[in-house]
KEKE-3310 file (N, C-alpha, C; in steps of 0.2 Angstrom, whole numbers, plus 5000, padded with zeros to 4 digits):
npx = (5572:5564:5565:5557:5544:5530:5523:5506:5505:5514:5509:5498:5503:5508:5497:5490:5499:5498:5485:5486:5495:5487:5477:5483:5488:5476:5470:5480:5477:5464:5466:5474:5465:5455:5463:5466:5453:5450:5460:5457:5444:5448:5455:5445:5437:5428:5428:5433:5449:5450:5458:5456:5462:5476:5475:5471:5477:5488:5487:5475:5478:5477:5472:5482:5479:5474:5471:5462:5455:5439:5430:5418:5421:5421:5430:5440:5443:5448:5436:5427:5428:5425:5414:5410:5414:5428:5434:5448:5458:5473:5477:5476:5469:5473:5478:5481:5477:5477:5470:5457:5453:5452:5443:5432:5430:5427:5416:5407:5407:5400:5387:5386:5385:5374:5360:5360:5374:5380:5376:5384:5396:5409:5417:5433:5443:5459:5468:5485:5491:5492:5496:5489:5476:5461:5448:5437:5440:5441:5428:5421:5427:5427:5413:5409:5411:5404:5391:5391:5405:5419:5430:5446:5460:5475:5489:5506:5512:5501:5495:5505:5505:5494:5497:5508:5504:5496:5504:5509:5515:5520:5526:5531:5536:5544:5544:5556:5551:5545:5533:5521:5524:5518:5519:5512:5505:5497:5488:5472:5465:5458:5449:5443:5427:5432:5441:5453:5468:5464:5465:5474:5471:5478:5483:5480:5463:5447:5429:5421:5430:5434:5422:5420:5431:5430:5417:5421:5431:5424:5416:5426:5430:5419:5420:5430:5426)
npy = (5317:5307:5309:5319:5315:5308:5294:5287:5283:5291:5303:5303:5303:5315:5323:5319:5324:5338:5340:5336:5345:5357:5354:5354:5368:5374:5370:5375:5389:5390:5386:5397:5407:5404:5405:5419:5424:5420:5427:5440:5441:5441:5452:5462:5461:5469:5467:5472:5471:5465:5466:5465:5460:5462:5476:5478:5482:5471:5472:5483:5501:5511:5529:5542:5557:5570:5586:5595:5608:5608:5611:5617:5624:5617:5606:5594:5579:5566:5563:5566:5557:5545:5531:5530:5524:5530:5536:5543:5555:5563:5579:5593:5609:5615:5606:5598:5586:5572:5574:5580:5570:5559:5563:5564:5550:5546:5552:5546:5533:5536:5536:5523:5516:5507:5515:5512:5508:5520:5529:5526:5530:5542:5554:5561:5575:5580:5594:5597:5609:5622:5635:5640:5634:5636:5634:5640:5640:5626:5622:5627:5619:5605:5602:5604:5592:5583:5586:5580:5578:5581:5594:5598:5606:5612:5618:5616:5608:5602:5595:5586:5577:5569:5564:5556:5546:5539:5533:5541:5555:5572:5586:5603:5616:5627:5632:5637:5648:5653:5648:5639:5622:5606:5590:5574:5560:5547:5537:5530:5531:5521:5522:5515:5512:5513:5522:5518:5516:5507:5501:5502:5509:5508:5519:5518:5525:5519:5520:5508:5499:5505:5504:5490:5485:5492:5487:5474:5475:5480:5469:5460:5467:5465:5452:5451:5457)
npz = (5162:5168:5182:5185:5185:5193:5202:5204:5217:5224:5221:5228:5241:5242:5241:5253:5262:5260:5264:5278:5283:5281:5290:5302:5302:5303:5315:5323:5322:5327:5340:5344:5342:5351:5363:5363:5364:5377:5384:5381:5387:5400:5402:5400:5411:5424:5437:5453:5461:5476:5492:5507:5518:5517:5518:5531:5548:5557:5571:5578:5581:5594:5594:5600:5610:5599:5591:5579:5569:5563:5547:5551:5562:5574:5585:5578:5584:5595:5602:5593:5583:5589:5590:5577:5561:5552:5537:5531:5523:5518:5511:5501:5497:5485:5477:5462:5456:5462:5474:5471:5463:5471:5481:5473:5469:5482:5485:5476:5482:5494:5488:5485:5497:5509:5517:5531:5534:5530:5539:5550:5547:5543:5533:5531:5526:5528:5528:5524:5522:5529:5527:5517:5517:5526:5539:5533:5519:5517:5520:5509:5499:5503:5504:5491:5485:5493:5504:5516:5519:5530:5532:5538:5547:5554:5565:5560:5569:5576:5566:5563:5574:5572:5559:5560:5568:5559:5550:5540:5529:5526:5517:5516:5505:5494:5477:5463:5459:5470:5473:5483:5488:5490:5497:5500:5508:5499:5503:5509:5525:5537:5552:5566:5576:5589:5589:5583:5573:5560:5547:5531:5515:5500:5487:5469:5471:5469:5468:5469:5474:5486:5493:5493:5500:5512:5517:5519:5528:5539:5542:5546:5557:5566:5568:5576:5589)
capx = (5565:5560:5566:5552:5538:5528:5518:5500:5506:5518:5504:5493:5507:5509:5490:5489:5504:5496:5479:5488:5498:5482:5473:5487:5488:5469:5470:5484:5474:5458:5468:5476:5459:5452:5467:5465:5447:5451:5464:5453:5439:5451:5457:5439:5433:5429:5428:5439:5453:5449:5463:5455:5466:5482:5474:5470:5483:5488:5484:5473:5482:5473:5475:5483:5475:5475:5465:5462:5449:5435:5427:5412:5424:5421:5436:5441:5448:5447:5429:5422:5429:5422:5407:5409:5420:5431:5438:5452:5462:5477:5479:5476:5464:5476:5481:5479:5475:5476:5465:5450:5451:5451:5437:5426:5428:5424:5409:5403:5407:5394:5381:5386:5384:5367:5359:5362:5381:5382:5374:5389:5402:5411:5422:5437:5448:5463:5473:5492:5493:5489:5498:5483:5469:5458:5442:5432:5441:5439:5421:5419:5430:5424:5406:5408:5411:5398:5389:5393:5412:5422:5437:5450:5467:5478:5496:5511:5513:5495:5495:5511:5503:5489:5500:5513:5500:5493:5510:5509:5520:5519:5531:5530:5541:5543:5548:5561:5547:5542:5526:5521:5524:5515:5520:5508:5504:5490:5484:5466:5466:5452:5449:5437:5423:5435:5446:5460:5470:5462:5467:5477:5469:5483:5481:5474:5457:5441:5423:5419:5435:5433:5416:5420:5436:5427:5413:5425:5435:5419:5414:5432:5430:5414:5422:5435:5424)
capy = (5318:5302:5311:5324:5311:5304:5288:5288:5282:5297:5309:5302:5305:5323:5326:5318:5328:5344:5340:5336:5352:5362:5353:5357:5375:5376:5368:5381:5395:5389:5387:5404:5412:5403:5408:5426:5425:5420:5433:5447:5442:5442:5459:5466:5460:5475:5466:5475:5467:5466:5463:5468:5458:5466:5483:5478:5481:5465:5474:5490:5505:5517:5535:5546:5563:5575:5590:5599:5612:5606:5617:5620:5627:5613:5602:5587:5576:5559:5562:5567:5550:5539:5528:5530:5523:5536:5536:5549:5556:5569:5582:5601:5611:5617:5600:5598:5580:5567:5575:5580:5563:5554:5565:5562:5543:5545:5555:5541:5528:5538:5534:5515:5513:5507:5520:5510:5509:5527:5532:5524:5532:5549:5555:5567:5577:5584:5598:5598:5615:5627:5641:5642:5632:5638:5631:5643:5638:5619:5622:5627:5614:5598:5602:5604:5585:5580:5590:5576:5578:5585:5596:5600:5607:5614:5620:5610:5603:5599:5590:5581:5572:5564:5561:5551:5540:5535:5530:5545:5560:5577:5591:5609:5619:5632:5631:5642:5655:5655:5645:5633:5615:5602:5583:5571:5553:5546:5532:5532:5528:5519:5522:5511:5516:5514:5527:5515:5515:5500:5499:5507:5508:5511:5522:5523:5524:5518:5519:5501:5495:5507:5501:5483:5484:5495:5482:5468:5477:5481:5462:5457:5470:5462:5445:5452:5459)
capz = (5162:5172:5188:5186:5184:5199:5201:5207:5224:5226:5221:5234:5247:5242:5243:5260:5266:5260:5268:5285:5284:5281:5296:5307:5302:5305:5322:5327:5321:5331:5347:5345:5343:5358:5369:5363:5367:5385:5387:5381:5392:5407:5402:5400:5417:5427:5444:5457:5465:5483:5497:5513:5524:5516:5521:5538:5552:5562:5578:5577:5585:5597:5592:5606:5609:5594:5590:5573:5568:5557:5543:5555:5568:5580:5585:5575:5589:5597:5604:5587:5579:5593:5589:5570:5556:5548:5531:5531:5517:5519:5505:5501:5492:5479:5474:5455:5453:5467:5479:5468:5460:5476:5484:5468:5470:5489:5485:5473:5487:5498:5485:5485:5503:5511:5522:5538:5534:5529:5546:5555:5543:5542:5528:5533:5522:5532:5524:5527:5519:5533:5524:5512:5519:5532:5539:5528:5512:5517:5520:5502:5495:5504:5503:5484:5483:5496:5510:5522:5521:5535:5531:5544:5547:5561:5564:5558:5575:5577:5560:5564:5579:5569:5553:5562:5570:5554:5546:5534:5529:5522:5517:5513:5503:5489:5471:5462:5458:5477:5474:5488:5486:5496:5496:5505:5507:5495:5506:5513:5532:5541:5559:5568:5581:5595:5588:5582:5566:5558:5540:5526:5508:5495:5480:5467:5474:5465:5472:5470:5478:5492:5496:5494:5505:5518:5520:5521:5534:5544:5543:5550:5564:5570:5570:5582:5595)
cpx = (5561:5560:5560:5545:5536:5523:5512:5501:5509:5514:5500:5496:5507:5502:5489:5493:5501:5489:5481:5491:5492:5478:5477:5487:5481:5468:5474:5480:5468:5461:5471:5470:5456:5456:5466:5459:5447:5454:5460:5447:5441:5452:5451:5435:5434:5428:5434:5443:5453:5454:5462:5460:5473:5481:5474:5477:5483:5485:5482:5477:5478:5476:5476:5480:5478:5469:5467:5456:5446:5432:5421:5414:5424:5428:5435:5446:5445:5439:5425:5423:5426:5415:5406:5415:5422:5435:5441:5457:5466:5478:5479:5472:5467:5479:5477:5476:5473:5470:5458:5448:5448:5444:5431:5424:5425:5417:5404:5403:5401:5388:5380:5384:5376:5366:5361:5370:5383:5381:5380:5396:5403:5417:5426:5442:5453:5468:5479:5495:5490:5491:5492:5476:5467:5451:5437:5433:5440:5432:5418:5421:5427:5417:5404:5407:5405:5397:5391:5400:5414:5429:5440:5457:5469:5485:5500:5511:5507:5494:5499:5508:5498:5493:5504:5510:5497:5498:5510:5514:5517:5525:5529:5536:5539:5547:5553:5557:5544:5535:5526:5521:5522:5516:5516:5507:5497:5486:5478:5467:5459:5453:5442:5433:5426:5441:5453:5461:5469:5465:5470:5475:5474:5479:5483:5467:5451:5435:5421:5424:5435:5427:5417:5425:5433:5422:5416:5428:5430:5417:5420:5432:5425:5415:5427:5432:5418)
cpy = (5313:5305:5316:5321:5308:5299:5290:5288:5288:5303:5309:5305:5312:5326:5325:5323:5335:5345:5340:5342:5357:5361:5356:5364:5378:5375:5374:5387:5395:5390:5394:5408:5411:5406:5416:5428:5425:5425:5439:5447:5443:5449:5464:5465:5466:5474:5468:5470:5469:5463:5466:5466:5461:5473:5483:5478:5475:5467:5482:5495:5511:5524:5539:5553:5568:5580:5595:5604:5610:5612:5620:5623:5624:5609:5596:5583:5569:5558:5562:5560:5544:5537:5528:5527:5529:5534:5543:5549:5563:5572:5590:5603:5614:5611:5599:5592:5574:5568:5576:5574:5559:5556:5564:5555:5542:5547:5549:5535:5529:5535:5526:5512:5513:5512:5518:5510:5516:5531:5531:5526:5539:5549:5562:5568:5582:5588:5599:5604:5621:5634:5644:5640:5633:5634:5634:5640:5630:5618:5622:5621:5607:5597:5602:5597:5582:5584:5586:5576:5583:5587:5599:5601:5610:5617:5614:5605:5599:5593:5584:5575:5567:5560:5555:5545:5536:5533:5535:5551:5566:5582:5597:5612:5624:5630:5637:5649:5657:5653:5640:5626:5611:5594:5580:5564:5552:5541:5534:5528:5526:5518:5519:5515:5517:5518:5524:5515:5508:5497:5504:5505:5511:5514:5517:5520:5524:5517:5512:5497:5498:5504:5494:5481:5487:5490:5476:5469:5478:5474:5459:5460:5467:5455:5445:5454:5455)
cpz = (5167:5180:5190:5186:5191:5198:5205:5215:5227:5226:5226:5240:5248:5244:5250:5264:5266:5264:5276:5287:5285:5288:5302:5308:5305:5312:5326:5327:5326:5338:5349:5346:5349:5364:5369:5366:5374:5388:5387:5386:5399:5407:5403:5406:5421:5435:5448:5460:5472:5488:5503:5519:5523:5519:5528:5542:5556:5568:5577:5583:5588:5596:5599:5604:5604:5594:5584:5573:5562:5553:5547:5561:5574:5579:5581:5580:5590:5598:5598:5583:5583:5591:5581:5566:5552:5543:5530:5526:5519:5512:5506:5496:5485:5475:5467:5452:5458:5471:5476:5465:5465:5480:5479:5469:5477:5489:5481:5478:5492:5495:5484:5491:5505:5517:5530:5539:5534:5536:5551:5552:5542:5537:5530:5529:5527:5528:5528:5524:5523:5531:5520:5514:5526:5533:5534:5521:5512:5517:5513:5498:5496:5502:5495:5482:5486:5503:5517:5524:5526:5533:5538:5543:5554:5559:5562:5563:5576:5572:5561:5569:5576:5563:5555:5564:5565:5548:5539:5534:5525:5523:5514:5511:5498:5483:5469:5461:5465:5478:5479:5485:5492:5493:5502:5503:5503:5498:5509:5520:5534:5548:5561:5574:5588:5595:5587:5575:5564:5552:5536:5519:5504:5489:5474:5470:5469:5469:5474:5474:5485:5496:5498:5500:5512:5521:5522:5528:5540:5547:5548:5557:5568:5572:5575:5589:5598)
residu = (MET:SER:ASN:LEU:LEU:THR:THR:PRO:ARG:GLN:SER:LEU:LYS:VAL:VAL:LEU:SER:LEU:VAL:LEU:ALA:ALA:LEU:LEU:VAL:GLY:MET:GLY:LEU:TYR:ILE:ASN:ARG:GLN:THR:ALA:SER:VAL:ASP:ASN:SER:ALA:GLN:ASP:SER:THR:ALA:PRO:SER:ILE:ALA:PRO:ILE:GLU:ALA:GLN:LEU:PRO:VAL:PRO:ARG:PRO:LEU:THR:LEU:PHE:GLN:LEU:THR:ALA:HIS:ASP:LEU:LYS:PRO:LEU:ASP:ASN:ALA:ARG:LEU:LYS:GLY:LYS:TRP:THR:LEU:LEU:PHE:PHE:GLY:TYR:THR:HIS:CYS:PRO:ASP:VAL:CYS:PRO:THR:THR:LEU:THR:GLU:LEU:ALA:GLN:THR:VAL:ARG:LEU:LEU:GLU:PRO:ALA:VAL:LEU:ALA:GLU:THR:GLN:PHE:VAL:PHE:VAL:SER:VAL:ASP:PRO:ARG:ARG:ASP:SER:PRO:ALA:SER:LEU:ALA:ASP:TYR:VAL:THR:TYR:PHE:ASP:GLU:ARG:PHE:ILE:GLY:ALA:THR:GLY:SER:ILE:ASP:GLU:LEU:ALA:VAL:LEU:VAL:ARG:GLN:LEU:ASP:SER:LYS:PHE:ALA:LEU:GLY:THR:ASP:LEU:ALA:GLY:GLU:PRO:ILE:VAL:ASN:HIS:SER:SER:ALA:MET:LEU:LEU:ILE:ASP:PRO:GLN:VAL:ARG:TYR:TYR:ALA:ARG:LEU:LYS:ALA:PRO:HIS:TYR:SER:GLU:GLU:ILE:GLN:ALA:GLN:TYR:LEU:ALA:LEU:ARG:LYS:ALA:TYR:LEU:GLY:ARG:ILE)
# end
């Protein structure tokens, strides 16, 4: 029986031990709660991640002569790009996801830009599916997103001249049912007013990031000239 009895001093030690343990547990829960709060605030941040320097080419590359046909039946060539910034995207009108999503974000970018910047900017969608896309079909397609957009296409050889210069690719084929298949690069290309390949904006594309990167790249350009 004597082994089961405790002295007042022993009882006090037990109580203090329990109190200390409770305090330690409480502190641990508080720290975990604070850490979770910090982590959640970081995840909830909607600030875009901007890396304009990574997008910018170390040395801009002048585009050699090329010519496509725009949806207004005028040439899309070096002369038409001169004197303006050009945001260009390769795709095709039958694209089920990437192209319409990107053009929607690009249309929203238009609304984010100040009028003075917008006046110096043009937006070009080049179809790499000349089997199905004509200037007329491109006119309906691109203006659905924004009337300022320019749609253009050309023969396979004409397209290749421009695609290669912009470090892009496309491939045409058919599936087992004979339906056309089109593969194309998803990056957005920035051409400067001197008609040079200036930067490459990687997918996925979001309007706020396009705007922020574009403005930063313009600023870097002005610092070079």
